[in-house]
N, C-alpha and C positions, 0 to 999 in steps of 0.2 A: 589240743593233743597234751593228754598226759605223758609225762614220762615216767616212765617203769625202768625200775633196776635194782639191783640189789641192793641191800643197805646194810654192809658186813658192821657184824655187833650189836644189829638192833635186837635179832630174836635172841631169846634167853637171858639178857643182861638189863634192859631197859634204859640203853645207851640214848642220849638223846630224849629222853621221857622229860614231860615237862613236871613231871611230880619226882622231887628231890627223894631218890632211895628206891623208888618203886622199880620193881622187876617183871619182866613179860618172859610169859612161859607157854609152853604147848597145854592146852588144857587136855585133862586125862579123866576118865570116868568118875575119879574120885571129886572131882569140882563140881559136880553134877549140880548137888543140893545148895551149893552158894549161888551157882550161876541161876539156879532157877530162881532165889532168891531177891538175888541183884536184877535180874530180867524182870520180876513182876515189881519191884522197888522203880524201875527207870520206867514201864509201861503204863502205871497207874496216870501219872502226870500227861504220856501220850493219848492216854482212852479219855481222858478230863478235855483234853483241846480239842479232841475230834470227835467228841460229844457221842462216843460208844465204848461201849465195854466187852464189844463183840472184838477182840483183840486177840490175835492166836498166841503171842507171847503170854499173856496174861492167862491162857487155860491150859497151857503144857503139862503135861505131868512129868516127874521124874525121870520115869522111862524114856519119855519123848526126847527130853536134855539130853539123857546119856545117850539117846542114839543118836541123835544131831553130831554131840562131841565126835562119835565113831566116823561119821559120814562126811564132814566136813570138817577143813582144816581149821581149827579154834584155837584162839589165841587168850589168855588170861593175863590180867595187870593186878599184882601184888604189892601191896605197900606194909611192911610190919606182919604180912601171914594175913591180912586183910584183903579179901579179893575186892580191888576196887573199879576194873573196867574189863572188859570183854569184845572179842569180835570173831565173827566166823566168816570164810570163805569157801568158795568150790565154784570149780567149771561147769559152768551150763550151755553146752556146744561151743560157741565160740566167745560166750561171755565170760569174765569173772564175776561171780554173782556175789556181793557182799551182804551180809545180814546180822542181824543182831549185835549191834555195834551199841555199848551202852556203858556207861560211865556214871558211878556212885553219884546220886543227886547231891552230896555234900561237896563234892568235886567238881561238879558241872561249872565250867566256864572257864577251864583253867589249861586248856589246849589238849587234853588227853582224848578227848573225843578224836580232834583231827589227828592226832598222832597215830592213836589205833588206825584211822581209814590209811593213811599212808604207808602203814606196816601192812595191812591187807591186801593194798594195792601192789605193793613190791612183792608179793608172795606171787602175784600172777604168771603161770606158766608159760612158757612160749606158747606161740600159736593163739592166743586169746586177742581180741580184737576189740571189745571193748569191756568195761566194766559197769556193771547194773547193780541198780539198789531198790529198794523201797523205802518210803516213809510215809508218815501219814498226812492227808489233805493239808490239815490245819496246822502241821507240826512245822510252823514257819522258822523255828529257831534252828531244824535240823534241816530245812530244805536252805536256808541262805548258807549254813556250813558248806553243804554239799555243794554249791552253787559257786561259792568261794575256790571250793576244790576242782572245779571246772566240769560238776556235773550238769547237764542239761534236763530238764524234765521233758518228758514224751509224752506222746499220745499211745504208750502200750497201754494194755489195759490193768490193771494194779487190783491185785485181793482185797477185799473190803473196803474200807474208806482209806486207801492208800492213794500214793502216786508213782510214778517209775519215773526214776533217774539215769541216765546213762552217760557215758564220754567214753571216745575213742581214745585207743592207747598205742603208743609207738615205743618202741624199744631203746634206749639210750645205747650208743656204740661205746661200749666199756670194754 
């Protein structure tokens, strides 16, 4: 079971971020173009690993990215003004759905993805029973990271060449 609770100071500061001097902020429509570029940089490797370029993240338009910034809770990480990571989440029934977790390829492997995942999990509203997400069937590094974070592969149908992962949540009694 995941422990979900508040992480004071995490939002809007970058406190605890594994990348020194990085800053976590809420995304705004002004971030859309940079998010679209980072998203494409991140999902090309995923498309290659999964042997398909039929990946929604690679086809989204600027208007679509702007739209999901408005409809999802979306956070970006900046380092000296550069967008280096992002994640989005929203309530979907009794699940807290996490998506578009991305880290600049040159900074991968430094813990930023796991930190962003933890932040998105901590933002889950009351009443959420599980956290869910999708990743590519052959995205072994992603699957391993999610499993280390307590997610389990499910039999739930997933879009395109993806798999579904999920974990139940419990609230800490703070």
